[in-house]
N, CA and C of each residue as an Amber inpcrd file, in Angstrom:
protein
   288
 148.2440000   5.6550000  56.2280000 149.1770000   6.0250000  55.2100000
 150.6240000   6.1160000  55.8570000 150.6860000   6.6340000  57.0310000
 151.9800000   6.7210000  57.6610000 152.6610000   5.3540000  57.8540000
 151.8330000   4.3580000  58.1540000 152.3450000   2.9600000  58.3590000
 152.8550000   2.4540000  57.0140000 152.1980000   2.7500000  55.9000000
 152.6130000   2.3580000  54.6270000 153.9230000   3.0170000  54.2320000
 154.0500000   4.2700000  54.5040000 155.3040000   4.9610000  54.2380000
 156.3970000   4.4450000  55.0890000 156.1420000   4.1040000  56.3700000
 157.1850000   3.5840000  57.2770000 157.5740000   2.1950000  56.7720000
 156.5910000   1.4340000  56.3990000 156.9560000   0.0900000  55.9060000
 157.8140000   0.0890000  54.6540000 157.3770000   0.9920000  53.7760000
 158.2430000   1.1660000  52.4980000 159.6530000   1.6220000  52.8510000
 159.7860000   2.5760000  53.8010000 161.0830000   3.0550000  54.2380000
 161.9220000   1.9640000  54.8250000 161.2480000   1.1690000  55.7250000
 161.9180000  -0.0060000  56.4010000 162.4140000  -0.9330000  55.3220000
 161.5110000  -1.2410000  54.3980000 161.7860000  -2.2720000  53.3500000
 163.1050000  -1.8730000  52.5730000 163.2280000  -0.5980000  52.3050000
 164.3760000  -0.1480000  51.5010000 165.6220000   0.1210000  52.2350000
 165.5260000   0.2230000  53.6410000 166.7490000   0.5490000  54.3940000
 167.2760000  -0.6870000  55.1290000 166.5370000  -1.6430000  55.4030000
 166.9680000  -2.8570000  56.0120000 167.4610000  -3.8420000  54.9510000
 168.7380000  -4.3370000  55.1230000 169.2090000  -5.2020000  54.1160000
 168.6550000  -6.6470000  54.2810000 167.6390000  -6.9570000  53.3560000
 166.9940000  -8.1630000  53.4400000 167.8770000  -9.2740000  52.7220000
 168.6170000  -8.8890000  51.7820000 169.4190000  -9.8380000  51.0060000
 170.3880000  -9.0260000  50.2210000 171.5590000  -9.5910000  49.8910000
 172.4930000  -8.8840000  49.0530000 171.9860000  -8.7890000  47.6460000
 171.0030000  -9.5840000  47.2350000 170.5380000  -9.6230000  45.8990000
 169.2160000  -8.7180000  45.7190000 168.7730000  -8.1190000  46.8040000
 167.5330000  -7.2630000  46.6820000 167.7900000  -6.0260000  45.9240000
 167.0760000  -5.8260000  44.9080000 167.2050000  -4.5230000  44.1030000
 166.2730000  -3.5410000  44.6830000 166.7350000  -2.2740000  44.7690000
 165.9610000  -1.2650000  45.3560000 164.9590000  -0.6890000  44.2510000
 164.9380000  -1.2700000  43.0550000 164.0530000  -0.9240000  42.0590000
 162.7320000  -1.7260000  42.1690000 162.0440000  -1.5680000  43.3590000
 160.8450000  -2.3250000  43.6630000 159.6910000  -1.3470000  43.8060000
 158.5450000  -1.6500000  43.1910000 157.4640000  -0.7810000  43.1960000
 156.5330000  -1.1490000  44.2930000 155.4850000  -0.2220000  44.5050000
 154.5300000  -0.4910000  45.5400000 153.7750000  -1.7900000  45.4380000
 153.4400000  -2.1650000  44.2490000 152.7860000  -3.4590000  43.9350000
 153.5650000  -4.5830000  44.4720000 154.8150000  -4.6560000  44.1570000
 155.6440000  -5.7570000  44.6060000 155.7340000  -5.7800000  46.1440000
 155.9030000  -4.6610000  46.7140000 155.9960000  -4.5640000  48.1550000
 154.7010000  -5.1070000  48.7320000 153.5310000  -4.5970000  48.1670000
 152.2240000  -5.0040000  48.6550000 152.0320000  -6.4980000  48.5680000
 152.4720000  -7.1050000  47.4050000 152.2440000  -8.4880000  47.2800000
 153.1670000  -9.2930000  48.1950000 154.3450000  -8.8040000  48.5880000
 155.1910000  -9.5080000  49.4740000 154.6110000  -9.6270000  50.8660000
 153.7770000  -8.6150000  51.2290000 153.2010000  -8.6080000  52.6320000
 151.7500000  -9.1150000  52.6740000 151.0660000  -9.1430000  51.5640000
 149.6840000  -9.5080000  51.4900000 149.4450000 -10.9160000  51.9040000
 150.2960000 -11.8510000  51.4780000 150.0280000 -13.3070000  51.7730000
 150.5740000 -13.6910000  53.1650000 151.0730000 -12.8000000  53.9480000
 151.5990000 -13.0980000  55.2970000 150.4180000 -13.0330000  56.2760000
 149.9780000 -14.3050000  56.7790000 148.6550000 -14.2710000  57.6480000
 148.7440000 -13.4320000  58.9480000 149.9520000 -13.1070000  59.3160000
 150.1220000 -12.3280000  60.5720000 150.0760000 -10.8500000  60.2680000
 150.1150000 -10.3900000  59.0030000 150.1940000  -9.0270000  58.7150000
 148.8460000  -8.3410000  58.8470000 148.8850000  -7.0450000  59.1980000
 147.6840000  -6.3230000  59.3290000 146.9420000  -6.1990000  57.9700000
 147.6530000  -6.0700000  56.9210000 147.1650000  -6.0080000  55.5830000
 146.3250000  -7.2280000  55.3030000 146.8510000  -8.4350000  55.5610000
 146.2170000  -9.6680000  55.3700000 144.8490000  -9.7650000  56.1400000
 144.9530000  -9.2680000  57.4200000 143.7730000  -9.3780000  58.2490000
 142.6920000  -8.3990000  57.8120000 143.0420000  -7.2180000  57.3330000
 142.1670000  -6.2130000  56.8290000 141.4270000  -6.7440000  55.5900000
 142.1890000  -7.3560000  54.6940000 141.6520000  -7.8850000  53.4530000
 140.6390000  -9.0050000  53.7870000 141.0310000  -9.9050000  54.6770000
 140.1650000 -10.9170000  55.1280000 138.8180000 -10.4330000  55.7090000
 138.9470000  -9.3760000  56.4850000 137.7450000  -8.7170000  57.0990000
 136.8890000  -8.1220000  56.0220000 137.4830000  -7.3870000  55.0300000
 136.7710000  -6.7940000  54.0100000 136.1200000  -7.8140000  53.0880000
 136.7260000  -9.0090000  52.7980000 136.1280000 -10.0350000  52.0290000
 134.9240000 -10.5040000  52.7520000 134.9840000 -10.7840000  54.0510000
 133.8610000 -11.3180000  54.8190000 132.6740000 -10.2950000  54.8020000
 132.9730000  -8.9930000  54.9810000 131.8930000  -7.9960000  54.9940000
 131.2570000  -7.9370000  53.5940000 132.0010000  -7.9630000  52.5280000
 131.3840000  -7.8730000  51.2350000 130.5920000  -9.1390000  50.9280000
 131.0660000 -10.2620000  51.3090000 130.3720000 -11.5200000  51.1130000
 129.0070000 -11.4470000  51.8150000 129.0410000 -10.9620000  53.0720000
 127.8000000 -10.8660000  53.8440000 126.8730000  -9.8560000  53.2080000
 127.4300000  -8.6810000  52.7920000 126.5780000  -7.6170000  52.2260000
 125.8870000  -8.1350000  51.0140000 126.4600000  -8.9080000  50.2130000
 125.7960000  -9.4420000  48.9410000 125.1030000 -10.8120000  49.1790000
 125.1610000 -11.3330000  50.3660000 124.4580000 -12.5970000  50.6250000
 125.2540000 -13.7970000  50.0110000 126.5000000 -13.6800000  49.7440000
 127.2640000 -14.7590000  49.1820000 127.7060000 -15.6660000  50.2980000
 127.9200000 -16.9590000  49.9120000 128.4980000 -17.9170000  50.8760000
 129.8670000 -18.3850000  50.3630000 130.6330000 -19.0260000  51.2660000
 131.8830000 -19.5840000  50.8130000 131.8470000 -20.6430000  49.6260000
 130.6250000 -21.2630000  49.5620000 130.4500000 -22.3360000  48.5020000
 129.9550000 -21.7600000  47.1740000 129.6610000 -20.4170000  47.1460000
 129.1700000 -19.7470000  45.8850000 130.3780000 -19.5990000  44.8880000
 130.0330000 -19.5560000  43.6820000 130.9580000 -19.2250000  42.5860000
 130.8860000 -17.7820000  42.4580000 131.8650000 -17.0380000  43.1140000
 131.7920000 -15.5730000  43.2810000 131.8130000 -14.9600000  41.9160000
 132.6320000 -15.4360000  40.9740000 132.6590000 -14.7680000  39.6270000
 131.4020000 -14.9570000  38.8840000 130.6610000 -16.0490000  39.0140000
 129.4350000 -16.2810000  38.3930000 128.3630000 -15.3060000  38.9330000
 128.4180000 -15.1210000  40.3120000 127.4750000 -14.2780000  40.9500000
 127.6750000 -12.8360000  40.6030000 128.8940000 -12.4100000  40.6280000
 129.1720000 -11.0300000  40.1900000 128.7800000 -10.7310000  38.7670000
 129.0700000 -11.7310000  37.9060000 128.6240000 -11.5320000  36.4800000
 127.1420000 -11.4730000  36.3570000 126.4360000 -12.2850000  37.1870000
 124.9690000 -12.1570000  37.2020000 124.4870000 -10.7920000  37.6270000
 125.1480000 -10.2700000  38.7070000 124.8230000  -8.9730000  39.1490000
 125.0900000  -7.9110000  38.1600000 126.1040000  -8.0580000  37.3230000
 126.3710000  -7.0430000  36.2700000 125.4800000  -7.1500000  35.0390000
 125.0470000  -8.4310000  34.7890000 124.2220000  -8.6050000  33.5810000
 122.8550000  -7.9830000  33.7930000 122.3320000  -8.0090000  34.9860000
 120.9520000  -7.4540000  35.2310000 120.8700000  -6.0120000  34.8190000
 121.6570000  -5.1070000  35.2910000 121.5800000  -3.6860000  34.8630000
 121.8870000  -3.5050000  33.3610000 122.7430000  -4.3930000  32.8450000
 123.1340000  -4.3100000  31.4450000 121.9110000  -4.5360000  30.5660000
 121.1400000  -5.4790000  30.9500000 119.8700000  -5.8990000  30.2630000
 118.8520000  -4.7050000  30.3260000 118.8270000  -4.0980000  31.5560000
 117.9310000  -2.9490000  31.7140000 118.3650000  -1.7940000  30.7920000
 119.6660000  -1.6090000  30.7500000 120.1190000  -0.5500000  29.8990000
 119.8100000  -0.7760000  28.4000000 119.9210000  -2.0550000  28.0310000
 119.5870000  -2.4070000  26.6490000 118.1350000  -2.1060000  26.3110000
 117.2140000  -2.3140000  27.2920000 115.8090000  -2.0730000  27.1000000
 115.4340000  -0.5930000  27.1960000 116.4420000   0.2000000  27.5560000
 116.1330000   1.6090000  27.7110000 115.5530000   2.0410000  29.1210000
 115.6360000   1.0660000  30.0020000 115.1200000   1.3970000  31.3890000
 116.1880000   2.0260000  32.2170000 115.7750000   2.8610000  33.1690000
 116.7940000   3.5350000  34.0110000 117.5470000   2.5220000  34.7970000
 118.7940000   2.7550000  35.0550000 119.5610000   1.8740000  35.9260000
 120.0190000   2.6780000  37.1480000 119.5980000   2.1810000  38.3230000
 119.8690000   2.9230000  39.5080000 121.2020000   2.3310000  40.0770000
 122.1060000   3.1840000  40.5530000 123.3580000   2.7010000  41.0330000
 123.2790000   1.7560000  42.1990000 124.3730000   1.1100000  42.5040000
 124.4300000   0.1370000  43.5670000 124.1140000   0.8110000  44.9960000
 123.5300000  -0.0060000  45.8960000 123.3150000   0.5000000  47.2270000
 123.4940000  -0.7040000  48.2200000 123.4160000  -0.3680000  49.4150000
 123.4310000  -1.4330000  50.4450000 122.1090000  -2.2640000  50.3190000
 122.2250000  -3.5630000  50.2890000 120.9930000  -4.3830000  50.1870000
 120.0710000  -4.0810000  51.3900000 118.8230000  -4.0690000  51.0740000
 117.7940000  -3.7710000  52.1550000 117.8280000  -4.7380000  53.4090000
 118.2690000  -5.9240000  53.1400000 118.2950000  -6.9500000  54.2560000
 119.6190000  -6.9790000  54.9490000 120.5490000  -6.0680000  54.6350000
 121.8890000  -6.0660000  55.2940000 121.7280000  -5.5980000  56.6750000
 122.3300000  -6.3570000  57.6420000 122.2880000  -5.9720000  59.0530000
 123.5650000  -5.2600000  59.4450000 123.4100000  -4.0030000  59.9190000
 124.5920000  -3.2900000  60.3510000 125.1180000  -3.7560000  61.6590000
């Protein structure tokens, strides 16, 4: 959190351009740094993406949206049938 505060402080105090408005929200600042491959934020998101893909058994060639929809439809159907729906957990075959 301290790094985020320092980054925000730096962003507002260093003159990046004469046209930069200081009316910038956290989302815009986040988006400016997210796509920078050398940023720690970018690296952390990439690592998180890989871990989630592995946890769910997804591959790079999978249609992720279709897979997530499929995962959500299964408990929805159970709910319609009046069956209990157990919350998500770590898949049993996930290797720590």
